[in-house]
KENUGU-68490 format. One record per residue: residue in one letter; x, y, z of N, C-alpha, C in turn. Coordinates in pm, whole numbers, plus 50000, padded with zeros to 5 digits. Layout:
N
AXYZXYZXYZ...
This chain:
651
X783036176029185782476165229114782816152729162X782026140429218782406128629268781926120429169X782686107829147782126096829053782306083829126X781386075729078781396061629135782666055329115X783266061128984784536055128942785296063728863X786466066628876787306075328791787526069628625X786936058128606786936049928485785466049728432X785516052628292784206052628208784046040228169X783066031128199782926017128149782286017228007X782946010827915782746011027786782115997727759X780895994227729780445981027717780515976127574X781475969527552781605965327411780935950627375X780135945827457779545933027438778965929327298X778145937127245777485936027120778505934527010X779325945127010780385944126906781195932326908X781755928127029782705917327053781895904026999X780765903427007779995891726959779945892026810X779785902026748779905903326612781235899226559X782125904626627783585899726590783945886626598X783275879926680783595866226705782945858426581X781715861126552781045854026446781815856426317X782355868326298783065872026173784465868926155X785055869926268786515870126283786995856126331X786465852026441787015840126531786085828226496X785215827326407784405817726364783895810026491X782795816426563782235812226672781835795126651X782225787526746781935773226733780405769926694X780255761926593779005758726534778555746126630X777145746626665776435736126739776095723426654X776625712426674776455701426597775745689726678X775295679226622774795667826690775675656726636X776395651126735777195641126703776445627026711X777225615326651776615602126657776685598226795X775605588326815775535583126972776695573426974X777515576827079778725569427106778475557527171X779335547527136779225533227197780315530527287X780385521127373781395518627470782875517427407X782915513327257784255513727227784605523627115X783765535827147783755549327052785265553227078X785735560026975786895567326974786565580527060X787735586827056787465601427130786525610427073X785995618327158784765626427086784875633126973X784075631626865784365638326724784905630326642X785335617226682786115608526588784955603926479X785365603326354784445598826232783505609026195X783575620926230782725630426180783125633926044X782255643025993782435648525831783935653425843X784455652025720785835656325709785785670825689X784565677425664784725691925622784835699625776X784765692625866785005699926002786595703426031X787465696725967788765695525997789245711125990X789835715126109790455727426122789435738426178X788195734626205787135742126263787055740326417X786655752626482786325749526610784895744726637X784935734326721783505726926747783095723426860X781945725326906781295723427031780215712327029X780575703327093779965690427100778485691927175X777505691227121776155692027194775355677727169X775105670927276774395659027264772825661627279X772135662627173770845666427176769935655727222X770375643227194769545632027224769495631227377X770595633927459770765633227596769725644727640X769645656527598768505665327609767205661327607X766975654327482765595651127450765085638927568X766275631527598766025619227683765545624727822X766325636127861766055642227990764565649527986X764055652827872762725660127884761585647927849X762085636127786761235625527770761885612127819X762145608527946762905596927983762385584627902X763305578427863763175563627804763415553127895X762475543127914762555534428013763845525927991X764465520428100765735513428094765525501428014X764515494927992764385482427904764235485427757X763985498527707763575501127602765025501227507X764785498427373765965495227286766645508727255X767955506527241768755520427239768325525627089X768225542327088767905547326966768725547326871X768215545226736768985542426635770105554026623X771245551426568772235561526543771685572126431X771985586226461771805594426376772755595026250X772245602526158772985605426034774005614226062X775115614625975776125625626001775505638926028X776215646826121775615660526141775365668926037X774215676626046774225688725957774355700626018X775415708925957775795720726012774765731626030X774585737026156773645749226169774155760226239X774415772526186775095782526257774245785226392X774925787726486774315789526628774265805126650X773085811026671773055825126701773485828626854X774355835926874775135839026998774045848727083X773755843027207772835851927270773515864527327X772495875127353773005887827426773625885627557X774405893227601774935891427738773735892527839X773845885227933772875885228058772685897528125X774075904728144773955914628254773035928228187X772525933828279771605945828261772565957628223X772385961528079773205972328016772965984728108X771895986528157771565998528237771985999728375X772685989628421773585991128545774955988428541X775436000528576776936001328577777476012428662X778676013728675779506026828757779266037428693X778816040228576778836052028500777896061728550X778156066828677777516077028778778076088328816X777696099228820778626109328897777736117728980X778136124929060777286132229168777916147929191X777346156329212777716169329259776936173729390X777886177729493777316181329610777536197329620X776366202729677776376214229658777266222229787X777786213729867778726218429974779886223329917X780026221529790781176228129703781066243629726X779796250229704779696261529695780026271429831X780266263629936780926268230048782156268830077X782986261729979784306259629995785156271829932X786476273529975787116283629919787836277929787X787036279029681787956275029551788606285129503X789766282129403790346294729346789416301229255X789856315029250789056325129156789686325729036X788896325328922789396327628790789646341028748X790576342928639790976356728598790176358528475X789396370928465788746372928353787396365728339X786746364728218785446360528202785576343628134X784676336228167784816321528106784766322827962X785676315127901785606313627757784686300527707X783616303527622782626293827617782706289227452X782686273127440782676267827308781576272527235X781846277727102780546282627038779766270326983X780036258127002779356247326949778556240327074X779436236127168778606226927273778636235827417X779106248027424778926256527552779826252827670X780686243227636781566238427735782696251327766X783146251327868784006264127914785676258827917X786396267327857787926265827847788406261628002X789156252528004789736247228129791106245328134X791616239828260792946236228275793396225928194X792406217828119792916207128044792696210327899X792446220327872792166227727724793606228827658X793886227227540794966228827464794766242427370X796076250527348795906260027254796796257727127X796316261527022797256260426884797386275626860X798556278326816798976293026749798946291126616X798316298626534798216298226389798326312926341X798446312626206798666328226147797396335626187X796126329526210795226338226245794866339926393X795906333726478795906336626619795766323626687X795306324226820794896312826913793766306326868X793846291926875792556282926828792746273926960X791396272727013791206261027108790106252827063X791096238927021790056228126963789556221627105X788026224427081787516219727221787416206227238X787846201527357788086186127415786866179027415X785696186227412784326179427406783716175827272X783736186327207783116185327059784106185626954X785306188726975786506191426863786186202926769X785526212626822785136223226733786336232926753X786806240026656787906251126671787276263026688X787796267726818787376282926854788506291626884X788286304126799789256314826791789096322426929X790196322927010790476327927130791396339727138X791356345327241792656357227270792806356527445X793706348727460794056346627594795436351027635X795486361427734796756363127815797256351727903X798496350427937799006341028010798456337928136X798166350128188797536351028336796226346128327X795326343328201794066343128205793916326128185X794886317928146795046302928141794676298328270X793426288928277793146282828411794286272428449X794766273128573795686264928624794996253728715X793786256328750793106246028847791926238628752X791566227528814790516219428737789096224228800X789386231228909787946238128978788396252329001X787436259028923787586274228956786186280928960X786006292829021784916302229048785106313528952X784026316628872784016330128804783036337028884X783446350728887782516361428952781856368628848X780556366628835779916371328721779356384628743X778686385228880778236400228903778666400229067X779376413929079779586416329227778636422229306X778816425029425777746428629511778406438429626X777666448029650777986457629756778056449829898X777216437929898777306431330030778486421030017X779146421729935780426410729936781316410230054X781416421930132782016422530239781536415930360X780226411330366779696403930446780446390930496X780636384030372781536372930394782766373530469X783616383930450784676385830511784506388430654X783266395030696783146399930834782496388130913X782216377230854781516366030937780056363730896X779526356530978778146352830937777046364330956X776156363430839775226372730841774036366930896X773526372731022772186367431087771106377031064X770916386630948770076393430951768926388530861X768876377230797767756371230723766766366330835X765476367030769764276366330862763866351330861X763006345330961762666333430978761016336431012X760076330030935758756332130971758276316730999X757546316331129756936305731174755476307331135X754876296731067753566298831011753026285231094X751996287331190751696279131285750106275231266X749926263731256748216259231248747676259531400X746566265831412745996268531550744486261531519X744346253031429742886249831411742616240731522X741176236531516740706229431627741336215631651X741966208231555742526195831566743996196031653X744346209531654745646209331729745366209931883X744276208331939743936205432083744056190832128X744246182432045744136169432064745416166732156X745266159032285746486157732370746796145732385X747936142132444748496129832449749386130832601X749436119232681749846118632792751506118732789X752266125332876753766124532881754146122933021X754886111733045755356110033178756146121033246X755646123433363756416133633434755516148533459X755856156333524755246167833555756026177233491X755636181733369756666190333283756546203833327X755486208233371755116222433408755356233133290X754696229833174754416238133080753906250833100X754376262433050753876275033080752316276233029X752066268332904750776269432855749726257632900X750306251033014749516239233068748206243533110X747096240333052745756246833101745136238533252X745706225233259745356218833368746006223933488X747116229533482747836234533594747116248733619X746746256733536745986268833553744616264933603X744116254533579742626254633642742846248533797X744016240333828744326239233972744496250134044X745136259633975745716274234062744106280434075X743296279633994742026287334024741126279734135X741486267934166740686260934259741146265834402X742106271934408742636277134534743776268234591X744676272334710745746266534763745126251734814X745846242134798745276228634855746666222634923X746356215035028747706208135099747756193135020X749176194134990749566181734923749196180634760X749586170334702749356169534544747816168434525X747426176034427745826175034390745616171734255X744766163234224744416154734110742876155934070X742586158633945741086158233917740946143033895X739466140933896738886128533892739426119633764X739776108533782740306098833672741656103533605X742246113633675743676120233625744646110633691X745396107033574746506097133615747746107033688X748386100833788749306107533852750756105433789X751476115833812753006118833768752756117233597X751746123333536751456124533389751176137833361X751656146333253751226156733192750466155333056X749286158733053748556159932921748726172832841X749446170832725750026182032651749366182232496X748806193232463748196193932320749276195832220X748916193432103749666194131981750196210131983X749336218532002749626232331997750786236932113X750566231332240751486232432329752776227632290X752746216432234754056211132188754906220932083X754226226431995754556237431904754896249131977X754236253632061754416265832155755806262832219X755876251732286757236252132365758326249832286X758376243332167759486241732078759676256132027X758866264431983759266276931917759816283332015X759116286232159759646293532262761266288432283X761476277932282762726272232296763746277332199X763296277132060764176281231952764376297331961X763396304332010763436319432014764476321532106X764636315032217765656318432319767126317532255X767276304732183768426301632135768856311332014X767756314831936768066326331835768506339031895X767776342331999768186355832045769556355732106X770136343032154771536342332195772496342732081X772026332531995773116330231868773116340731756X772036344331715771646355331614770946365931647X771406375831730770406386631805770066395531692X770676397131589770056405831460768976399431377X768976386631377767836380031289766476384931311X765516386331226764336389231242763426379031237X762566376531339761656365131352760066369931337X759386362231267758026366431260757086355231287X755966357231308754816347731337753646350831272X753096339931210751776340231138751056327231186X749846329531206748696319331249747836318331166X747066304731179745936301831105745026290631136X743776294731127742736285131161741636288531053X740356295031090739626299530983739796312230937X740796320130987741526331930948743006332430955X743526340630897744936341230916745456354130965X746136352531080746556363631177748056366531155X748396378231112749776382131081750326388431198X750976383331284751566388631425752916395431386X753576390931303754926395331269756046393831382X756636404031414757626404331538756926406831665X755576403431670755096402131809754206415731819X754516426331740753776440331755752646442531653X752436434231550751496437331442750196429231462X749016431631399748136425231415747076428531305X747606418831198746756420531064745946407731043X744636408231020743706397331008743286394830869X743206382630818742606380630666741616369430702X740306373730652739396362230678738156365030559X737216354230558736236354930446736766354330312X736256363630222736636362430083737996365930060X738766372530142740056375530128740916363430102X740546352930167741326338830180741176332630047X740606337129959740306333029803741066341229726X741536350729751742096360229667743546363729653X744166357629573745886357529571746266371829595X745936381829512746336393429520745976401929655X745006398929709744726408929838745546401429950X745816390229943746636382130058748086386930026X748536389229909749806394329879750056408029923X748946415629902749056429629916748936432830071X748446423930151748556425430300749936425430371X750866421130299752136420730347753096428330235X752796430430138753676436530033754056451430096X755406450930077755966464930132755826468730259X755346458930350755006464530474756216456630584X757156451030533758206445130614758736452830727X758866466630708759576475230797758566478430893X757246477830895756256479130970755966467331043X755866453830974755436441831061756516435031108X757786435531041759016430831100760256439231133X759976450031220760796462131231761866457131320X761696451431415762816447931514763526434831514X764736433831546765486420331562765046411531672X765286399531683764686391231804765266395131938X766606400431921767156404732054766156413932138X765186422732056764516432032107763036426332118X762626415932049761276411732035761016397332096X761936389732148761816377432193760596377532305X760646386432389759766383632499758226387332444X757966397032359756906399832335756256388832219X757246382632136756786369832051756396359632156X757096355632271756756346332325755296346032406X755006361032452753776362832494752706360632393X752816364732283751916363132177751616347632140X752796341132149752896328032100752106318132207X752376321732338751826312232440750226316632466X749866327532395748406330232438747506323432317X748096316732240747356310532114746436300732171X745146299232124744146288632150743676283332012X743566269332014743026261731918741296263331888X741176264631752739676263631715739556268031559X738646262131498738216263831372738886254731282X738616255531136739076249531016740836253330999X741256251030876742566252830840742936258030705X743186272530723743526281830607744976279230577X745346268730570746946268030527747406273830423X746776272930300747376281230162747476295730180X746486303730233746576316030239747766321930338X747806312730445748866315230555750276313030482X750446302230416751636301930345751966312230247X751056316030167751376327430098751876340030154X751056343530258751476355430329752816353830382X753166340030446754516340530513755406341230398X755346335230278756346336730174756556352230137X755496359030121755596372930096756236382330191X756076377230311756726384130406758226379830402X758686367630407759896363230388760866369630270X760326369430155760956375530051761506390030078X760746397530164761086410630182762266409230292X762666399230371763706395930467765026393330390X764916391030237766076387330151766246373930148X767116371730040767536358730002768146348730114X767736337130143768176330730267767246328230370X766226336230357765126337730470764306322830455X763776321230559763106307730573761536308630627X760696299030561759446298530621759426283730683X758946283130806758636270530867757256268030905X756616258830816755156257030848754986243130935X754186245931023753776234531118752266232331123X751816220031081750346218131073750106203531118X748876201131127748446187831170747286182831075X746866190530988745646187230923745886191730770X744676188030711744486191730561744006205830521X744546212830463744106225830418742626223830372X741776234130433740396231530387739596244030366X740256256330370739636269430371740656279730265X739956284130176740876293730097741556289229990X742526296829946743316292429830744196277129875X744316268829777745186257329835744246246529905X743046249029913742166237729984742326225229920X742216213929983742446201729943741416188429988X740376196829997739206188130050738636178629964X738516183629827738086175829722738846174029614X738456164429526739296161929417739466174329316X738436180129302738446191429219739376204129275X739176205029410740086216329476741666212129462X741826199829479743146195029465743816198629323X743046195529231743536201629076744016216629090X743236223829145743356238629145744586241129237X744526232929355745666236629460747116234329395X747086223029307748406220229252749016232729205X748306239929103748766252029044749136262129149X748186265529258748496274229353749856271229421X749886259929468751376256929533752486257229444X752526254029321753516255529227754026268929206X752806278729212753176292729192753826298429327X753416293829450754056298429559755476294029573X755626281829523756916275129520757846282729436X757366284829314758136294029213758576307529267X757796314029333757986326329406759006325529512X758906316229590760036311929692761406308629636X761286301929529762706296129474763246306929391X762506314929332763316327429249763746336129346X763366337929469763836347929578764536343229658X764836328529672765816321329746765446319329879X764096318729899763316313630019763256300030037X763526294830170763466280430191762166278630273X761436267330206760216263330278760336249930348X760016248930468760146236930535758616234130595X758226221530602756946217330636757186206230761X756606209430868756596197430981754976195431006X754966182830979753416177031034753336167431144X752376168131197752186159631323751916144631284X752526135031356752436120731340750876117431354X750486107431284749406100531304748056108131246X748466118031166747556126431100747886127330930X746866126430855747256126830710747006142430673X748086146230609748106159730580748096162930425X748106151230345748176154330194749366162830163X750576156830219751816164530218752486163230075X751966152729984752346152629838752246164029791X751246173429814750846186129753751976195429779X752546193329906753506204229948754946200429920X755086187729899756636181829890757376188529782X756676190829688757326196129540757956210429591X757246220929636757756233329686758886230929788X758776221829869759676218629991761076215929893X760976207629818762146203029748762946213329650X762056221029574762656229929500763116244529563X762876243029698763436256629781764566252029875X764876237629892765986234029963765546232630120X764116230130129763686228730264763646215330315X762846212530423762616200030471761236195830494X760956183830477759686177430502759746166330577X758966169130712758966157630823757816155630885X757546144330946756536142131017756696135531153X756446142631263757006138931403756186135431483X756516130731611755586129531722755666142831796X754506151231836754646163731881755886165631990X756166155932078757246157732166758546159832091X758856157331985760126157731916760186167831823X759256178031847759266189831765760386200431779X760986200231904762046208631928763316205931848X763626192731837764686187731780764486190731606X763306187931559763086192731420763396206431388X762616214131464762706229731457764496233231441X765156228531553766536229631548767356226931433X766916214231397767556208331265767216216931133X766196223431131765796230331006766586245931015X766606250531160767156261531153768776262431136X769176251031156770626248731157771116247131001X770186243630909770726242130782770596255630703X771296262730698771386274130627771546274230462X770616281130406770656282130251771966285530208X772776278430121773986284530077773886294029958X772876290129864772856298429733771366296929709X770996306029602769656305129530769916305629384X768836306329312769046306229178769966294829123X770106285529165771016276529130770876269329005X771616267528895771456261928775772576253328748X772456239928734773466229428712773566226428556X774766228428525774906223828356776056213228366X775796202228282776746191328293777156189628124X778286189628085778676187527953779616173727947X779236167027835779916153227815780706153427699X781546143127672782306143127538781226139527442X781676141627315780576138327212780296123627195X781306114827238781066099027259780066093527359X779766104027439778966099427541777486105127549X776586099727630775366106127623774676103427765X773566109627808772846107527929771966096027929X771786091828045770966079728089769946082028184X768626079628173767766080028273767476097428283X767356105028199767146118028217766076123528140X765146131328203764006136428121764566146727999X763646144327880764216152627769764166166027797X763096171127881763076187127897764416193827960X765286184028014766446188428075767506186927980X767576181627857768596179327767768636189427655X769406201027671769386210827575769996203827463X770896196727475771756187627351771926175427400X772076165727325772516152327367773536149327463X774486160527460775636157927544775746169627642X774466177127674774236187127754773166187227845X773346186427981772066184328086772026197728142X770956205228155770626216728246769466215628308X769796217628459768756217428549768806227528656X767666234028672767366243828779767056237828904X768056239329023767926235529157767256244829255X767026257429209766526266529298767316270429417X766826267729546767826271229665768376256729708X769606259529759770266246529793770946249529943X771166238930008771966237430141773026228230120X773866227130229775046218030194774626203030165X773406200430223772956185130201772326183630048X772236191829964771686191529840772536183829756X771966173429687772866165629590772296166929452X772956163229355772696164229201773486152429158X772676141129106773626130529035773186130428875X773886121428807773476118728677774176107528642X773616098628539774056086528477774496089228328X775356082528288775846084928156776366072928078X776276071527941776606058827885777346063027748X778146051727698778736052827564777616054927447X777526063827370776526065627252777276063927116X778576066727113779386065026995780546057027019X780436044626989781476033827014782796038026924X782576041326821783776044326718784556053626794X783866065426861784606077726899785206074127008X784576066427108785166059927225786626052827219X786386043827113787636036127101788636042327081X788646055827023790076061626984790426068927108X789866068527226790186076027345790716068027439X791566074527512792026068227644791356074927768X791116087227755790336095127847789256103927802X788336106427881787106115227822786996127427923X786826139127886786406151027985784926150728028X784796155128148783606156328201783506172628263X782496180228260782486193128311781046195428379X781216202328498779976206728556780146220728601X779216228028564779306241228601777936244928683X778046253028793776976254828887776886273028895X775936276328828775716290428825774696293328945X775226301829024774446304929147774656318429214X773616323929288773806336329364773916333029513X775106340329552775196337529719774316345829775X774286345229924773536352630011773796364630003X775306368929975775376383229971775146389929843X774346382629759773916389129634774876387429512X776156381729530776926379329424776656366429358X776656370229221776586358829134777796353529092X777906336929102779166334029068778896319428975X779936314228906779876301428823781006293928874X780556282428942781696272028968781776262528864X783116259428805783416251628691784216240028732X783906227928729784616216928784784826207028661X786006205528622786346199128488787216185428538X786846174228494787836163128535787966153628417X789046145628402789166136228300788986122028357X788346112928284788186098728340788696090428233X789396079528279789876069328196788856059628114X789106054328025788106046527945788546032327957X787536022428009787886010128058786616000327997X787235988127955786245977527910786005968628029X786725967428108786395956828214785765960628349X784585957528335783745962428435784055957428579X784485944028587785035937128709786215945828763X787075950228682788195958328741787715972728797X786665977828722786175991028770785305988028919X784565977428943783895975729044784555972929164X785965966229150786745965729261786815977229367X787115988929306787326003429384786096011929366X784866006729306783856016729287783286021829421X782716033729411782276039929535780786036529540X780506028529627779046023029633778276035129706X778816043929770778066055229830777376063629720X778266066029631777686074229507776666067529440X776796054829405775696045329340774386046529418X774626043129551773456043629622772716056729630X773366068029660772736080229650771956084729514X772656079329399772026081229275770646074629262X770626060429324769546053229325768506059329406X768726064429519767816072529610767186085429546X767916091329455767426102029378766596099129275X767056087929209766296082129095764856076429149X764696069229244763506064429304762766074429332X763186086529419762276097429433761736104329316X762546104729210762106110229081760926101429033X761046090529044759946080628969758746080129067X758966079529203757746080329273756916095629246X757736107429253756906116629206756206119129081X756746110528975756146110428848754916099928858X754686092828989753756083328999753926069428947X755246067128911755726053628854756056045128980X755176041229058755546034729187756236019729166X755776011729071756115998929044757545998028981X757936010028890759116011528845760126016828962X759626025129060760456027329168760876019029249X760086008729282760215997929367761315987829276X761005986129163761865978629080763365984029070X763485997629054764596002829074765586002429176X764956002529300765615998729414766025986929422X765035974229403765505960829401766555957129317X766395963629194767505959729067768885963729124X769015976329163770255982329193770745975929328X769975973529439770415967129534771055954229509X770365946429409771065933529373772395934229290X772325943929220773695948329140774635949329234X774295958729340775485960929434775995947929519X774915941729553775355931029642776235920929555X775945917929421776555908729360778155913129317X778335927829344779515930829302780445937029419X780055934129528780865936929658782115930929670X783215939529688784625936329675785375938929810X784825948129887785515952030011784605956130121X784965957030233784265961530368783615975130340X784035984230297783305997330262782085994130159X782315987430068781245984029964780235977130047X780585967230124779555960830196778625968630286X779435977130342778835986830438777695996130387X778105999830273777326009930199776036001830150X776225989830111775195979630054774025979030158X774625974530286773745971330388773095984230447X773795994630444772956009930492771996011730393X772286010530270771236013230144770036002930188X770375991730193769175981530223768185985030319X768885990630439768165994330563767346008330517X767896015330455767166029330415766046025030321X766216015530218765286012630129764166003930175X764225997830266763205986830325761945994030346X761896004330414760546007930440759926016630312X760706022430224760206024930098759846016330017X760356006029980759895993729911758485988729976X758525988830105757235983530170756045992930138X756176006930148755326015830103754866013229954X756046012629861755366011329744754655996829704X755085989129767754425976029742752915977229785X752745985129902751235985329960750475993229815X751076004929789750256011929664750156002729536X751255994129518751035986329406749835977329420X749665973229524748525962529558747265970029548X747155982129587746105990229577745585991929436X746855995929361746505999729210745925987529154X746585973129187746095961029126744705958329164X744305963929271742835960929305741705969229226X742255981329178741465990529106741475987828966X742295980128936742365976628777740955971328733X740515976328618739335968928561738025975428626X738095984128700736945991428759736556003628650X735396007928655734996016528564735716030528569X735976034728691736526045828724737736041628823X738906041328767740236037728817740686047728925X740776045829044741156053429142742676061029137X742576072629128743726080329112744646078029257X745786072329221746806069829343747516080529385X747436084329520748086096329569749086089229670X750246091029667750976084429784750576093029921X750676084330026750176089230165751476097130220X750936102330316752096113130398753446103530442X753156091430483754346082830518755296081030404X754966079230262755726077030170756076091230139X755476100830130755906115630084757226118930164X756826118130321758076121830392759406110830369X758906097930373760016086930342760636088830215X760136093330119760896095129992761676108429980X761216118730069761946130230079763306128230162X763096120930263764276117530337765296109130271X764856098230195765536088830103766466098030021X765766105029947766416113629852767286124229921X767316128130036768036139830102769316133430174X769326119630176770416112030242771946116430185X772806121330267774016127130242775016115130241X774876107730359775716095330326775636087430465X776236076630473776036065830566777056064830667
């Protein structure tokens, strides 16, 4: 667990004002007589009842003259009567109470580290569910050992042997062992499968010129020239530009996947690679030797699509890539574009096949268009509503079984990625939109991001004086306990939370408060573990002191995740304000070069997101007052942008 500061900021401003009014006699605002040239020192001649009181002189007449200027030739205003005392209400502090350094984050790369193993089972508080840790204290009574919980102060009867007492603040408990646990000791496990789910609809034939003679194996123009027979010197078709290769979107995909197959064969020869294509039908090619076709009414039937791959992994994906690479390349390079886009059925079949490959397997979907055939079709508003439930169901299947889903879309085409972004996020995948020429890098980046764990649930316990801020109620099991399911995670997965002081009376008694994060997860070898990280933070009332050494990188990442959350909820205006507000807060509190760097990097990352959000805000304003207000759905640029914004690991 990493925090913006190791100190908890306690904002006592409201209480301090009350104390000043009651105990320190806040100066009362009075109107003094108009002074003349021979006046005595300010306040002379005032009512004797002011003696011994703190007084602030306020020249009201000067304020009024400023509002309504009196001509220079006008007679001086008459002297006012002795002041009448009026208690002045003290205004609330101007600082936004929702902006401070009370932020912490958990990076899932902790799951890949060699943390100390705990002895025995975790001891859980019967009241708040916090876990006994290295900061916990034991009392010995006539009834035995008592653990006064440092989070809720509940007394728990325990029976611990000396060797069971935690000695580290960060421990791992093994909940369920696995016969596959030895895999971790032997090295990398490359037996997990990868399914490439490729769009070969008609729109994938769109070409673009690329400088140079690339000599692609799939280049049809080259094949046509060969058919014309041998010619002397360079031969060009009419109007064909010289030293230029025209490549289609599908050819870019084919070339990128072929390159990855060669790399996978070299680096992970035992990994099983499958191929599924789709246009007006779904073709399950598997390891290159299968040929299962789904068309017509089957594309609208969830159960039939699922049954087409269920229990057939050993038949469809029988061989590792070291044996199938050549056959896969042959089938891959023979694909031709035609027809509409049965994306939903192909994705379902891909997930069904990947699940049989084991936790940690991946589905990589590459498309350039909108699903318009079968389940998950997005052509009309009515279909979109039904499709949301379908994609949620597919995402839940993938998340539960530890399957990562990544989506690569082609630039300059709208694919309604908003409908796919949620299942990408909950399975630890990537969402990207690229120029066809850069596909190879994106495939490589996705393949390099291994899933660390699946079925991940994060629990955060706070001291009873604290509470959570900006968290949805459905994730709060208790006011001091946050529980959230993350599904499958990679090293880049982050989880952040904000907290605040809820009980000032309890907070004032403390010098330090405990925080605890538990990450329940299942490793790729099948072992179920719980990582427990407990830390103590100091209590501090001086925000300026805290901000001197605050980690602006943690603050920035929390803003990114919070902004992404607001966008997914459709709160575009609030999302933009959240970015602007926090950026201003950080800029006004910069104290060193490191903080300045993180603020600048955050501003650079946030700029395109703010621009997209402003465009949507303007569109929403234009629709206000119409009989049927248009339902705003963020475009692909924002869907991809906000996904990358929330996935930023650091700068």
